[in-house]
N, C-alpha and C positions, 0 to 999 in steps of 0.2 A: 628428662624425668619420665619415668615409666608411670603412666596413669592407670592402666588396667593391669590387674594381676590374675592371669589365667582365667579369664571369663570368655566362654565360647561366643556369646552374643556380641562381644566387644567389637568384632570385625565389622559390624554394621555401622559403626560410628568412627568418623575421622576427627581426631582432636585438633582444634585450631590453636587455642591458647588457654592459659589459666586465667580466670577472671575473678576468683575469690579464694581466700584461704583463711582458716581459723582453727579453733580447737576441735571442731567437728570433723574437719577434713578439708577437701579441696573441691572447688567448682570449676569446671572447664567448659568453654564454648566448643561445640562440635557440630559436625554435619552428618545427618543421617544419609548414608550413601545409597540407600534404597529409594528414598523420597526426595533427596536434595534439601530437606528442611534443616534449618539451623536450630539447635537445641542447647540446653544447658544440662550438664551431667554432674550431679553431686556425688562425690566419692566419700563415703563415711568410713573412717578408719576404725578398726577394732571395735565393731559395734557392740559386741557382747562382753567387753572387758569390764565395764562398769554397768551394773544393772539399772541404775536410775537413767543413765544416758540411753541405754538400749530401749527402755520403756518410753522415754520421750520421743525417740526417733520413730518407734513403732506407732505411737499415738499420732504423730504428725502425718505419717504415710497413710494411715487408715482414714484420718479425717479428710485429707486432700483427695483421696480416691472417692470419697463419698460426696464432698462438696463440689458441685459443678456450677460455676457461675463465671460470667465474662470478666469479673473483676477480682477473681481469686486465681492464683497461679495454679495451673493444671499439671498433674502428674501424667506423663505420656506413657511411661514404661518403667518397669523395674527389672534390671538385668538379673537373670537367674544364674546362680553359681553352678559350676559343673558338678560339684559334690555338695548335696543339700545338707549334709550333717557336718561338714568340715569346711567352713569358710569364715573369714574374719571381716572382710570389707563388703560393703553393699553399695550398689550404684543405682541412683534414681535419676531418671530422665525427665526434665521439666521443660516447659515452654521457655524460650530464651527471651529475656528482656534486656534492654540496653543499659539501664541504670536504676537508681532508686530515688525516692522522693527527697531524702536527705541531701544527696548530691545535687539534685535539681535546685533545691532551695539555696544551697550554699553558693553555687556557681552562676545562678541566673538571677540578675537584678531586674530583668524586664518582665517578670510575671505580672500579668494584669488581673483586674478583678474578675474578668472572664475566665482566666485560668483557674483562679481560686474557686469560683463557682463550679466549674467542671470537675475539678479534683474532689470537691466536697460532695457533689452529686454522686460520683462513682463510689466514694467511700461509704456514704450512707446507704447506697443501693446494696453494696456488698454486705455491710453490717446488718441490714434488715434481713437479708437472706440467711446469714450465719445465725443470728439470734432466733429466727423462725425455726431453725433446725435444733434449737436448744444447745447451741455451741457458743462458747465465749472465748475469744482469742487470748485476752489477758496480757498481751505484750505488744499492743499496737503502737507503732512509732514510725517516723518517716523512713528509717532504714529498713523496716520490714514491709514497706510498700514499694513494689517495683514499678518502674516507669519506662515508657518509650517516648521517642521524639514526637509522636503524634498525640502526646498527652494522655495516653491510655495508662491506667493504673491497675495493678493487681496486688492484692494482699498476699503475703507469704509468711513463712515461719510460724507454724502452728504447734511448735514443740511444747509450749506452756498452756495450750488451749485445754479446756475442759468441756465435756458434754454433760448436760443436766437431764436426767431421766424424768419422764412425765410423772412417775410415781415417787419422785424424791420428796423428802419432807419440806414443809413450807419454808423453813429456814435451814441453811446448811453451812458447814464450816469448810473453808478451803484455805490452803496455805496462802499467806500474804506475800510470798516470794514472787517477785517479777524482776526480770533481768535489768530493766532500766528504770531506776527510781523516779526520774523526772517525768516519765509518762505514765506513772502508776495512777489508776483510778482511785478516787477517795475511798470507796467502799472496800477496795482491796487492802487498804491499810488496817482495817479493822478485822479482816478475815471473815466477816459475817455478812451473808447475803440472804435475800429473800427471793421467792419466786415472783413476788409482785414487783419488786424493784430489781431489774436485771443489773448485773455487774456491768459497768461501763467498760469500753475497750479503750 
């Protein structure tokens, strides 16, 4: 399978294996040949074919480049296409994590109260930072929380996130659409939020 499509900067990365695949595209584990660091590269197919998808992807990239926190997945690099006006795919280089919290919960029956406390501490620490920046994730669920074997967690997938401006009205209307119904915050079901009561994640 050819992962890169005519990207000059691609020679910096050696693809190891495909670790994820979905409607958005493909994620591969790779090695940065200049630093020796292992990274994850998300290849997004036909980014501009559907305007809503392109908007979502652009929003996620912009937010992740601005939000810098040890418990939020970091964007390391965005590969620039050789022709700035004629390209279809985009490649985003992220930190590489080993798994996600959903898989950890499913396969590990030996999680202790100490694990739970440490997980909760990291998530609340990240959410406090995100909300302080007037950003709301709106699709927080175990599969959108990456995990390592050292129990380090990082929140990812900000495609449905929204930023609230300081000059926004006291009450605002947002779409109640969230990808995973079972993790939807109660106030999202009504689409109506206030600046006093923040939307839960």
